[in-house]
C-alpha positions in Angstrom: -51.5 -6.4 -7.4 -54.4 -5.3 -10.5 -55.9 -7.6 -12.6 -53.3 -7.6 -15.5 -50.5 -8.0 -13.4 -52.3 -11.2 -12.0 -52.7 -12.7 -15.4 -49.3 -12.1 -16.5 -48.2 -14.1 -13.4 -50.2 -17.0 -14.4 -50.0 -19.1 -16.6 -54.4 -19.7 -17.5 -54.1 -16.1 -17.2 -50.9 -15.7 -20.0 -53.2 -18.3 -22.5 -56.0 -16.1 -21.8 -55.3 -12.5 -22.8 -53.4 -14.3 -26.3 -56.7 -15.9 -26.6 -58.4 -12.4 -26.1 -55.8 -10.9 -28.5 -56.3 -13.5 -31.6 -60.1 -13.5 -30.9 -61.3 -10.0 -30.2 -58.4 -7.8 -30.7 -58.6 -6.6 -27.8 -56.4 -6.6 -24.4 -52.8 -6.3 -23.2 -51.0 -7.5 -25.5 -52.8 -5.2 -28.2 -50.9 -1.8 -26.9 -47.2 -1.2 -27.1 -44.7 -1.5 -24.1 -43.5 1.9 -23.9 -46.4 4.0 -23.3 -44.7 7.9 -23.4 -42.1 8.9 -25.7 -40.1 11.9 -26.0 -38.0 13.3 -28.5 -35.3 15.8 -27.3 -32.4 17.9 -29.5 -29.2 19.3 -28.4 -28.4 22.8 -28.3 -27.2 24.4 -31.9 -24.1 25.3 -30.8 -23.6 21.5 -31.0 -21.1 20.8 -34.4 -23.4 17.3 -35.2 -26.7 17.8 -34.0 -27.3 15.0 -31.5 -31.0 13.8 -30.6 -31.9 11.6 -27.0 -35.4 9.7 -27.2 -36.9 9.2 -23.7 -38.8 5.4 -23.6 -41.6 5.1 -20.5 -42.4 2.0 -20.1 -45.2 0.7 -17.5 -44.1 -2.4 -16.6 -40.7 -3.4 -14.7 -38.3 -6.3 -14.5 -34.7 -6.7 -13.0 -32.7 -7.0 -16.6 -33.5 -5.2 -19.7 -34.4 -8.6 -22.1 -35.8 -10.4 -19.0 -39.2 -11.3 -20.0 -40.0 -12.1 -16.4 -41.8 -8.5 -14.5 -42.0 -7.6 -11.9 -45.2 -8.5 -9.1 -45.1 -5.3 -8.0 -47.0 -1.5 -10.2 -43.8 0.1 -11.8 -42.6 1.9 -14.5 -39.3 2.1 -16.3 -37.2 4.6 -18.4 -34.8 4.4 -21.0 -32.9 7.1 -23.0 -31.7 6.3 -26.3 
């Protein structure tokens, strides 16, 4: 398990990440959760232009709005 994941799953680790973010403006809390985004468009023969946006997150959780992340390395993709 990486250092960031260990810190996330520990109360003191979370407090340390929050302190680093507030005092130094660095660390994992200063990054966006979606590290990659891809915008695509439907073929031109479609009546209305339709777009899809793909997100790639470097975290994984059982449910979308759940705050507890998995302890193993993983990523999540979603399409809007």
